[in-house]
N, CA, C and O atoms as a GROMACS GRO file, in nm:
protein
  280
    1MET      N    1  13.184  12.095   9.592
    1MET     CA    2  13.221  12.036   9.465
    1MET      C    3  13.278  12.047   9.423
    1MET      O    4  13.354  12.142   9.444
    2TYR      N    5  13.298  11.964   9.329
    2TYR     CA    6  13.381  11.798   9.254
    2TYR      C    7  13.423  11.908   9.114
    2TYR      O    8  13.351  11.986   9.051
    3ILE      N    9  13.609  11.865   9.096
    3ILE     CA   10  13.612  11.869   8.964
    3ILE      C   11  13.722  11.803   8.921
    3ILE      O   12  13.818  11.768   8.991
    4MET      N   13  13.699  11.780   8.757
    4MET     CA   14  13.773  11.697   8.694
    4MET      C   15  13.794  11.667   8.610
    4MET      O   16  13.723  11.602   8.533
    5ARG      N   17  13.904  11.706   8.595
    5ARG     CA   18  13.971  11.691   8.446
    5ARG      C   19  14.027  11.521   8.332
    5ARG      O   20  14.104  11.426   8.348
    6ILE      N   21  13.934  11.566   8.228
    6ILE     CA   22  13.898  11.436   8.131
    6ILE      C   23  14.038  11.471   8.061
    6ILE      O   24  14.089  11.579   8.033
    7LYS      N   25  14.093  11.294   8.041
    7LYS     CA   26  14.180  11.341   7.923
    7LYS      C   27  14.068  11.205   7.795
    7LYS      O   28  14.026  11.091   7.811
    8GLY      N   29  14.060  11.318   7.666
    8GLY     CA   30  14.043  11.302   7.502
    8GLY      C   31  14.146  11.225   7.447
    8GLY      O   32  14.260  11.266   7.467
    9SER      N   33  14.133  11.126   7.386
    9SER     CA   34  14.148  11.067   7.225
    9SER      C   35  14.181  11.140   7.149
    9SER      O   36  14.144  11.258   7.151
   10GLY      N   37  14.290  11.073   7.032
   10GLY     CA   38  14.224  11.134   6.905
   10GLY      C   39  14.210  11.234   6.880
   10GLY      O   40  14.276  11.334   6.909
   11LYS      N   41  14.093  11.218   6.804
   11LYS     CA   42  14.039  11.376   6.792
   11LYS      C   43  13.919  11.348   6.887
   11LYS      O   44  13.837  11.440   6.877
   12ILE      N   45  13.880  11.252   6.975
   12ILE     CA   46  13.788  11.353   7.160
   12ILE      C   47  13.876  11.457   7.225
   12ILE      O   48  13.981  11.435   7.284
   13PRO      N   49  13.836  11.538   7.212
   13PRO     CA   50  13.957  11.646   7.274
   13PRO      C   51  13.925  11.666   7.455
   13PRO      O   52  13.832  11.605   7.508
   14ASP      N   53  13.988  11.729   7.509
   14ASP     CA   54  14.030  11.733   7.716
   14ASP      C   55  13.844  11.702   7.712
   14ASP      O   56  13.774  11.704   7.610
   15TYR      N   57  13.816  11.687   7.796
   15TYR     CA   58  13.736  11.765   7.953
   15TYR      C   59  13.700  11.815   8.047
   15TYR      O   60  13.714  11.750   8.151
   16ILE      N   61  13.652  11.920   8.055
   16ILE     CA   62  13.610  11.944   8.220
   16ILE      C   63  13.464  11.901   8.288
   16ILE      O   64  13.361  11.948   8.240
   17GLN      N   65  13.457  11.812   8.399
   17GLN     CA   66  13.398  11.811   8.445
   17GLN      C   67  13.315  11.913   8.589
   17GLN      O   68  13.382  11.952   8.685
   18LEU      N   69  13.183  11.937   8.578
   18LEU     CA   70  13.259  11.957   8.745
   18LEU      C   71  13.054  11.909   8.781
   18LEU      O   72  12.971  11.896   8.690
   19ARG      N   73  13.019  11.891   8.943
   19ARG     CA   74  12.936  11.825   8.978
   19ARG      C   75  12.925  11.922   9.136
   19ARG      O   76  12.994  11.996   9.206
   20ASN      N   77  12.822  11.876   9.132
   20ASN     CA   78  12.808  11.978   9.288
   20ASN      C   79  12.816  11.857   9.367
   20ASN      O   80  12.834  11.740   9.332
   21ASP      N   81  12.792  11.931   9.522
   21ASP     CA   82  12.763  11.778   9.642
   21ASP      C   83  12.746  11.696   9.603
   21ASP      O   84  12.825  11.612   9.559
   22ASP      N   85  12.649  11.696   9.609
   22ASP     CA   86  12.581  11.567   9.561
   22ASP      C   87  12.606  11.495   9.399
   22ASP      O   88  12.542  11.408   9.339
   23PHE      N   89  12.720  11.567   9.364
   23PHE     CA   90  12.794  11.417   9.250
   23PHE      C   91  12.683  11.516   9.117
   23PHE      O   92  12.755  11.534   9.019
   24THR      N   93  12.603  11.552   9.102
   24THR     CA   94  12.538  11.589   9.012
   24THR      C   95  12.618  11.634   8.956
   24THR      O   96  12.715  11.698   8.997
   25LEU      N   97  12.571  11.587   8.786
   25LEU     CA   98  12.641  11.717   8.715
   25LEU      C   99  12.595  11.884   8.670
   25LEU      O  100  12.485  11.921   8.629
   26LYS      N  101  12.717  11.964   8.693
   26LYS     CA  102  12.655  12.114   8.685
   26LYS      C  103  12.719  12.134   8.537
   26LYS      O  104  12.637  12.182   8.459
   27GLY      N  105  12.851  12.105   8.480
   27GLY     CA  106  12.881  12.153   8.376
   27GLY      C  107  12.974  12.012   8.303
   27GLY      O  108  12.981  11.899   8.352
   28TYR      N  109  13.045  12.061   8.166
   28TYR     CA  110  13.054  11.917   8.109
   28TYR      C  111  13.091  12.032   7.960
   28TYR      O  112  13.000  12.061   7.881
   29PHE      N  113  13.232  12.086   7.943
   29PHE     CA  114  13.238  12.146   7.822
   29PHE      C  115  13.427  12.085   7.818
   29PHE      O  116  13.481  12.018   7.906
   30ARG      N  117  13.496  12.137   7.681
   30ARG     CA  118  13.598  12.058   7.653
   30ARG      C  119  13.655  12.204   7.727
   30ARG      O  120  13.581  12.296   7.763
   31GLU      N  121  13.827  12.203   7.743
   31GLU     CA  122  13.894  12.163   7.861
   31GLU      C  123  13.935  12.363   7.811
   31GLU      O  124  13.930  12.471   7.870
   32ASP      N  125  13.975  12.310   7.658
   32ASP     CA  126  14.012  12.474   7.578
   32ASP      C  127  13.900  12.582   7.554
   32ASP      O  128  13.930  12.680   7.488
   33ARG      N  129  13.744  12.569   7.614
   33ARG     CA  130  13.663  12.613   7.546
   33ARG      C  131  13.608  12.639   7.734
   33ARG      O  132  13.492  12.631   7.776
   34LEU      N  133  13.748  12.674   7.824
   34LEU     CA  134  13.659  12.679   7.953
   34LEU      C  135  13.606  12.807   7.976
   34LEU      O  136  13.486  12.791   8.003
   35GLU      N  137  13.636  12.933   7.980
   35GLU     CA  138  13.555  13.024   7.935
   35GLU      C  139  13.415  13.071   7.895
   35GLU      O  140  13.340  13.156   7.944
   36GLN      N  141  13.400  12.975   7.772
   36GLN     CA  142  13.258  12.955   7.761
   36GLN      C  143  13.148  12.816   7.841
   36GLN      O  144  13.028  12.788   7.839
   37GLY      N  145  13.271  12.759   7.907
   37GLY     CA  146  13.165  12.668   7.898
   37GLY      C  147  13.174  12.742   8.093
   37GLY      O  148  13.085  12.682   8.153
   38LEU      N  149  13.230  12.821   8.171
   38LEU     CA  150  13.181  12.862   8.240
   38LEU      C  151  13.029  12.968   8.214
   38LEU      O  152  12.906  12.967   8.226
   39GLU      N  153  13.073  13.000   8.197
   39GLU     CA  154  12.898  13.096   8.150
   39GLU      C  155  12.851  13.013   8.116
   39GLU      O  156  12.771  13.000   8.208
   40LYS      N  157  12.826  12.920   8.037
   40LYS     CA  158  12.694  12.822   7.946
   40LYS      C  159  12.626  12.791   8.098
   40LYS      O  160  12.515  12.832   8.132
   41SER      N  161  12.746  12.683   8.205
   41SER     CA  162  12.682  12.722   8.355
   41SER      C  163  12.651  12.730   8.453
   41SER      O  164  12.617  12.657   8.546
   42ASN      N  165  12.677  12.924   8.411
   42ASN     CA  166  12.637  12.987   8.527
   42ASN      C  167  12.736  13.006   8.572
   42ASN      O  168  12.700  13.042   8.684
   43MET      N  169  12.871  13.013   8.572
   43MET     CA  170  12.966  12.981   8.687
   43MET      C  171  13.126  13.098   8.604
   43MET      O  172  13.247  13.083   8.591
   44ARG      N  173  13.029  13.201   8.569
   44ARG     CA  174  13.173  13.308   8.493
   44ARG      C  175  13.301  13.286   8.591
   44ARG      O  176  13.415  13.239   8.590
   45SER      N  177  13.167  13.378   8.714
   45SER     CA  178  13.244  13.464   8.832
   45SER      C  179  13.372  13.354   8.874
   45SER      O  180  13.458  13.419   8.933
   46TYR      N  181  13.414  13.191   8.860
   46TYR     CA  182  13.504  13.087   8.934
   46TYR      C  183  13.543  13.043   8.821
   46TYR      O  184  13.556  12.923   8.793
   47TYR      N  185  13.579  13.197   8.699
   47TYR     CA  186  13.657  13.140   8.612
   47TYR      C  187  13.825  13.152   8.620
   47TYR      O  188  13.906  13.090   8.551
   48THR      N  189  13.858  13.288   8.763
   48THR     CA  190  14.006  13.285   8.784
   48THR      C  191  14.063  13.117   8.918
   48THR      O  192  14.149  13.029   8.921
   49MET      N  193  13.939  13.168   9.005
   49MET     CA  194  13.966  12.964   9.038
   49MET      C  195  14.008  12.910   9.032
   49MET      O  196  14.113  12.881   9.088
   50ILE      N  197  13.896  12.823   8.894
   50ILE     CA  198  13.886  12.710   8.826
   50ILE      C  199  14.061  12.676   8.712
   50ILE      O  200  14.153  12.595   8.715
   51HIS      N  201  14.032  12.760   8.653
   51HIS     CA  202  14.219  12.796   8.584
   51HIS      C  203  14.292  12.749   8.706
   51HIS      O  204  14.322  12.630   8.712
   52ASP      N  205  14.324  12.831   8.805
   52ASP     CA  206  14.433  12.787   8.872
   52ASP      C  207  14.458  12.630   8.887
   52ASP      O  208  14.555  12.558   8.862
   53ILE      N  209  14.298  12.602   8.954
   53ILE     CA  210  14.333  12.465   9.008
   53ILE      C  211  14.375  12.399   8.890
   53ILE      O  212  14.470  12.321   8.900
   54LEU      N  213  14.302  12.421   8.740
   54LEU     CA  214  14.328  12.255   8.641
   54LEU      C  215  14.500  12.325   8.618
   54LEU      O  216  14.588  12.244   8.587
   55LYS      N  217  14.533  12.453   8.633
   55LYS     CA  218  14.676  12.445   8.592
   55LYS      C  219  14.736  12.287   8.612
   55LYS      O  220  14.796  12.226   8.524
   56GLU      N  221  14.692  12.209   8.811
   56GLU     CA  222  14.763  12.182   8.880
   56GLU      C  223  14.697  12.069   8.868
   56GLU      O  224  14.737  11.967   8.925
   57LEU      N  225  14.609  12.070   8.807
   57LEU     CA  226  14.543  11.924   8.803
   57LEU      C  227  14.570  11.777   8.716
   57LEU      O  228  14.648  11.750   8.625
   58LYS      N  229  14.524  11.740   8.748
   58LYS     CA  230  14.643  11.603   8.678
   58LYS      C  231  14.523  11.535   8.602
   58LYS      O  232  14.428  11.501   8.674
   59PHE      N  233  14.515  11.512   8.473
   59PHE     CA  234  14.360  11.376   8.422
   59PHE      C  235  14.375  11.296   8.460
   59PHE      O  236  14.474  11.226   8.481
   60GLY      N  237  14.259  11.290   8.479
   60GLY     CA  238  14.166  11.155   8.600
   60GLY      C  239  14.117  11.201   8.688
   60GLY      O  240  13.999  11.186   8.722
   61GLU      N  241  14.233  11.291   8.759
   61GLU     CA  242  14.221  11.330   8.923
   61GLU      C  243  14.027  11.368   8.975
   61GLU      O  244  13.924  11.379   8.908
   62MET      N  245  14.055  11.375   9.102
   62MET     CA  246  13.900  11.477   9.124
   62MET      C  247  13.958  11.581   9.236
   62MET      O  248  14.045  11.585   9.323
   63LYS      N  249  13.890  11.635   9.199
   63LYS     CA  250  13.961  11.735   9.373
   63LYS      C  251  13.824  11.851   9.402
   63LYS      O  252  13.759  11.905   9.312
   64PHE      N  253  13.806  11.867   9.528
   64PHE     CA  254  13.639  11.886   9.608
   64PHE      C  255  13.697  11.968   9.664
   64PHE      O  256  13.790  11.966   9.744
   65ILE      N  257  13.614  12.078   9.599
   65ILE     CA  258  13.646  12.243   9.593
   65ILE      C  259  13.510  12.325   9.704
   65ILE      O  260  13.403  12.382   9.683
   66LYS      N  261  13.617  12.279   9.861
   66LYS     CA  262  13.491  12.374   9.952
   66LYS      C  263  13.370  12.487   9.930
   66LYS      O  264  13.393  12.592   9.870
   67LYS      N  265  13.262  12.460   9.976
   67LYS     CA  266  13.156  12.547   9.958
   67LYS      C  267  13.217  12.725   9.980
   67LYS      O  268  13.199  12.821   9.905
   68GLY      N  269  13.311  12.716  10.141
   68GLY     CA  270  13.431  12.893  10.184
   68GLY      C  271  13.554  12.929  10.050
   68GLY      O  272  13.633  13.023  10.040
   69ASP      N  273  13.526  12.807   9.953
   69ASP     CA  274  13.647  12.821   9.869
   69ASP      C  275  13.591  12.906   9.748
   69ASP      O  276  13.650  12.980   9.670
   70TYR      N  277  13.464  12.875   9.757
   70TYR     CA  278  13.363  12.913   9.599
   70TYR      C  279  13.254  12.979   9.595
   70TYR      O  280  13.197  12.997   9.487
   0.00000   0.00000   0.00000
């Protein structure tokens, strides 16, 4: 799975993208609504892991998460 942090501009908020190993979009939601976005994407159980990753992930960066990690 890949996770990307996208910086908004002006009135556009910051967003998070979650993509599977084939780079298919699995989740796209506002960063300030992380819990609701994960719930909608059926990934609520990964909240703590993704929250911790986002603390270190800079805007515009992409991080690959191995299958054993999630």
